[in-house]
N, C-alpha and C positions, 0 to 999 in steps of 0.2 A: 527456507518452504521453497522446493523446485518451481519455477515455473512449470508446466507443461507444456511441452513442443509436441508438436504432432509431423512425425515423419508421416511420407511418399511408405502405402506402404503395397504399391503395383510392381505384382510381379514377385509377392512375399508372403506367407500362409500369416497369416493373427500373429497364430504364433511364433514364427523366426522373427518375425520386423517386432513383439516384446520383447524377443528377447536381446533383441542388438541396441532397440532402445534401451532396455536397459543397460547394457552391456557398456553405449556409449555415457549413459545418468552419472557412473556410478565410474568414472573412466576418473573425475576432479578428486579421487578418496582414495589413493592406491597407497599409503604410507603415510602415517602421526604425524614426521612433520611437515609432507606437505601439505594436508587441513591444518596442520598450527599454523603455519608459516601465510596460507590462505584470511585463515581467520585472524590474524594479525591486520594484515595490511586490510582485510574490512574494516577491523575494530578502528583502523585509524581514520581513514577513507567516512565513518561512523562522527567520529570526534570530531572531527572537521566540515565538518558539517552540518553537525549541533554548532559548532564555535561561529560559523558564518552568518549562518540564519540567525544566530542571539545580537549577532555585530548586524547585522542588515537593520533588523528592528530594535536599534537602540534608542528611539524614541517612546517607546513603548513603557508602561509600569514595572517594573526587578521581575514580579511573578508571574508577568504574563510576555515577558518577553523569555521566560524561562521555556513556559509551556509554548511559547510559537518556533522558540528552537528547535525540542525534538519532538512536535507536529512537526515541521518542516522538513529534513535532518530523516527524519520516517520515510516524505513523501519522499525525496527523491532516490530511497532505496527503493522501495514501491513502480516508481515508474521507470526504474533500470531495471528491473527484474521482468517489471511485463514490457517493455519497449525493447527489449536485449531479442527477444526471440524471433519475432515474425521480422525487425529491421534485420535482422542476421541471413531470414528469407530472401529478403531483397538487396544483399550487398555482403556480399560474401566474405570481405575484409574484415567485419563484426564476430565473426564466426568464433573466435576467439576466445571468443566476451559470455558465450553463452553458457559456459562451465560457472562461471563465476554464477550464477544466479540461487545457485543456493545458498550459499554465507550468505547473500545481499538480502536473500528471505527469510536467513535465520535469526542477522544482525536485525532485519529493519522492524521483527517481530519486539526486539529486544529494546529495540529505541520506541516503537511507540509505545510497549505499556508500560514503557517511562512515565509515556504523555499522556495515558489514560489516569494511570496515580498522581501526577497532578492537581489532573483537572480537578480527579473527584475527592483529593486529598485536600484544594489548593482555592477550589475553584464551588461550586457545588456542597463537602466538604463532607460529604458520604452522603447526601441524603437525599433521598430516592425519587421523592417527589423532583427535590429540585432541578434531579440531573432532565428531569421532563420538561421542564420549565414556565415550574410553578413557584409562587410567592405567600407567605405565609403570613396574614393582614389583621392583626391581634384586633382591629377594632370589631370586627364580623366575627374573629377566633375559626376560624378557615384557612381554606388553600386556592386559590384564585389560579388560574392557569392564565398566564400573564405572557410566555413565548415560547407559540408552539411551538416555534421556524426551529430554538433550539433544544426542545425538548427532540423533534426528528433527527436533524442530524448529530445529535449527541446519541442517537438510537443506529444509527446506521454505524459511528464508528464505531460504540462498544459490538455491534458483529461483526465488521469487518478486524477486530480488532481477536475476537473469538476465532474468528478461521484464522489468521496469519498464525496465531500461539499452536492452533490442531497443525496448518501444515507444518512448523517450524517445530512442530514437536515428530514428522514423520519424516522427516528429511535428510533419514540418518541410513547406511547401509539395510540396518538390521529390517526398519521398519518399513522398509521396500521387499528386503528377500517375504517377511511375515510376510507384505501386503498382494504383494503377486505384480509384474509390470502395470498389465494391465487394469488392475484395481485401484493403482498406487497415480497411477496419469487422471484414474474418472475422477480421487479423493483431490490434487492436485490443479485440475479447471476450475477451484476456488478461489484459484486468482483472479481467473478475470470479478468474480464476483467482488474481491476487495477492495480490487482497482476502480472501479466503478463505486461501492459505498463511500471509498477516499476520497472518491472526484464530490460526490453530493455531497463530503462532508464539509470536503476545504471548502469548491466555492460559500459555502452557506454561509463558514466565516469571513472569511473573506472580501467579500459584495455585500454581506446580508445583511448580517449582527449585527454590525456594528452604525449602520444606517443609522437619521431621526427615527422615534417612534415612536407613536403617542405615550405608552407605558413609559418613557427613561424621559418625559416631560413631564409625566402626573408627580411620575415616583420620586421627581431631582434628580435625577439621574445626568449625571453630562451626555449633549448631543453627537460630539465635533467628536471624533475619532481620528488618528493616525491614520494615514495611509496604511493598510502593508502592501511595500514595495514589491510584495513577490506574488502579487494578487496574478498580478499577471503570466506571469511567467507560471506560475502552476496551471493556469489554464490552459497555456499552450499548449505543457506536456501530457493533459490531458487528451489534447486533439494532436498530440501528437501520435498519441500509444492509438488513438481509433483510430487514424489516418493511415497506421504501419500494421493495424491486424488489418482493415481489408483491405490495403496494399496486394498487403502478403496471401491470403484468401485467393485473391480473383488470377494472381501470381503461378497460384500451385493450383487453381480448378484451371491456367492454359495450362499449366505444365500434363496435369494430367490428361488432358482433353488430346492432346497432338505425339502421350504418349500411347493414346488410343487411338489414332489413324494411323501412327507408322507399323 
């Protein structure tokens, strides 16, 4: 998933600007060797992130710890993919990192796919209604809704996963050439949707889901869980992307207005 970056088009026709953008976007894939090295680097970074989050969640059960490890690592890659674009508009020194968004987006999709599989296979056990927060009650032989927030957060995570896989599948040169620069850029604006859907998903599970609730008391489930050690880091990451996007937007507007007056 190559995070779509808007470029100033003042003084350029739309076709010319799109050609320049397309050329810049493809610059990081000039040969197979370079691409292989970049993906190897991103694979190592992804593995280290999974290991780091796994170690930080040492107080959780082994299965929950593994789910959180892949979820946290995927969110870190997503943060980089969305933050580096607007940040590079604010600080030119970060521009050299922008081309890594393609690799980070692809590995984000891989890591979050593993996270999704672990949740479906280990938590809800492929149950459709369980995925949306329903539980079977044998006394009345039916399903009742116990955790509405759980279902909504899972739905947002699922949609974000589907979008991430779609963008990863179109993050290759043939897809760009087939779709065209304008259509490709439009499609990859879904990266914003992925981030904010994931942000709600993360905030729910980091701050809300494991807090005491009447259902847990009635069902005899634990009401006290270990605090997520990364919850405020997640919150800071979400805020940083929003602030960077807003600041980059106003800088672009100011630059455009100054260019129009000159």
